[in-house]
N, C-alpha and C positions, 0 to 999 in steps of 0.2 A: 132073357137077355134084353137089356134096354137099348133103345135107339140113341144114336149120337147126332146131335144137331150142331153143325159147324157154322159159326157166324164170323164173317170177316168185315170189319169196318175201317173206314179212313178217318182222317182227322177233321175233314170238312165235307159235308154233303149238302147239295142244293135241293130244295123242295119248293113246290109252287102251290101246295094245298095245305090248309090248316090241320087236316087230319093226316098224320104221318104213319105209314105202315112200315113194318120191319123190312119187307122186301124192297121198299123204295130207297132205303139208306144202307143196306148191307147185302153182301153176297152170302147166300145160304146154300148149304149142302147137307143132304141126309139120304140114307138108303131107303128110308120109309117115305114114300111119296105122299102119304096122307099127312104125316107130321110136317113135311116140307111145305105142303100146300096151306096147311092151317097157319103156319108161322109166316108165310109170305104176306098174308093179309092181316097179321096181328097188329093192332094199333099200339104204337109206342109213344106217341105224343099228340097233344091237341093244342095247336098254336093259336094265339089270338087272331081273329079274323082281320085281315088287311093291315095288321101291324107288322110290316115287313122289317126284317133285320136278322140278327144272329142270336141263336138260342143254344145254350149249353145243355147237353144230354149226358147223363151218367149211364154207362153200359151196365153197371151193377144193378141199377134200378130196373133196366130192361130185362136182365137175366132173372131177377127175382119174380117179375111178373110172369115170365115164361115158366119158371119152376112151379109157381102156384097153379097155373093152368094145366101144366103137363109134368107132374112129378116123376113120371116114368121115363122122361127123356133126359139124357145126359147132354149138357151143353159145353161146347168147346169154343171159346171166343178167341179170335185172332185179330189183333189190331189195337187201336187206341182205347184205353179204359174210359176216357171222357172225350167227347167229340163235339163239334159245332154244327148246328143245322143253320144253313143260310136260307132264310125264307124270302123268296123273291116274288115280285109281281108277275103273274103268269101272262098278263096282256103284253102283246108285242110292242116293243119300243119303236118309236118313230125313226124311220130310216134317215130322214132328213136331219134329225137331231144327232144321230150317230155320226153322219158325215161331217156335220159342223164340229162336233167334238174332236173327231180325228184330225180335221183340218187345223183346228186351233192348237191342238197338242203338237202337231207336226211343225206348225209355224213357230211356236214357242221354242221347240227343240232346235230347229234350224237356226233361229236368231241367237239362242243361247250358246249353241256350239260355235257359231261364227264369232260371236263376241269373245268367247274364251280363247279361241285361236288367235284372234287379233290382239288380245291382251297379252298373251304369251309372247307373240312376235315382238310386240312393243317393249315388253319387259326385258327380253334378252337382246333387243336391238338387232333383229335378224337382217334388217336392210343394210346396216353398216357392215355386218359380218359378210354378207354376200358381196358387197362392194369390195371389201378387202381381199376376199378369195378370188374374185374376178380379176382384180388388178395384179394379184400375185402370180396368176397363171398366164395372163395375157399381156401384162404390162400396160394396159389401157384402162381408162375409167369405165365403169359399168354404165351401160345405157339405161339401166333401171328395169329392164325386162329381158333378162338373158336366159340361158339354158338353166341356170341355177334356180331362178324363180319358177320357171316352167316345170321342171322336174320336182321341185319342192311342193308345188300346188297339186300336181298329179299324185305325188306320193301320199299326201294327206288324204285325198279322196280314196285311193286304193287301200290305204291303211285302215280307214274307217270301215270300208266294206268288208275287209278281211277280219277285222276285229269283231264286228257285229255278226259276221257269218250270214249275212242276209243282203240280198239285192232284189228289190221289188218283192215279188211273191215267191222267189226262189231262194233256197238255202244252199250255201256252197258245200256244206257237209251235213251229215245227219246229226251232228252234235247239237245240243240246245244252244241257242244264242245267249250271249251275256245278259241281254234284256230279259229273256225267259228265265234264266237262273235267278236274277235279281228279283223278278216278280214272284217267283216261287218262294224264295227266301222271305220276301216281304209278307206273303200270304201266310207262311208258316209262323212267322213272328206274331202276326195279328191273331191267329188262332190260339197260339200258346198264351198270349197275354189275356185274351178273353176267357180262356179256361182257368187261368190262374186267378184272375179277378173274381170269377164266379165262385171258385173254391174258397177264396179268402172271405168273400161276403157271406157264404154259407157257414163257414167256421165262426165268423164274427157273430152271426145271428144265433148260433147255438150257444156260444159263450155268454151272449147277452141275456138269453132266456134261462140260463142255468143259475 
């Protein structure tokens, strides 16, 4: 009776060494501990030294190599048939540079959001609207800073916190924030595009050689 090796892969895995083993990029399971140990350290890719970036790997090629080395083992793959290896620099990034980047992004986001709110208020003429509402209910001219302006300003701040589900380092609920959802969607789109471009280039090369 042959042993079954289960391999589970994700769409994108990060590595920091040019020699990539199967155990680094996949979750493996097998009742035969010897088979499991051998495949944990099996080389699946050799990336160019210090040429950091994204590389596309076909799981079919990996399975073929395993079948050649261990024909008695049955392979059950769970996950993406083609995935991306993100080859990153293993050296620690400068903490000061990271802080500067975070500060710059936060400043740009703050100014951009403030500009968008002011543009919206100007476009709908919120000042005149508040003046009319104040005069309608009180019969007097608005002083320019009434309860309407105060509650409106507080409402915008509270609404932003509730929408982004985040305040400081704390999340209001366990649900992912809209920013986390958008970042995950963006990462998935990048991985899909990289895989499709690689697949098209390989098919184009085959057609060109035929």
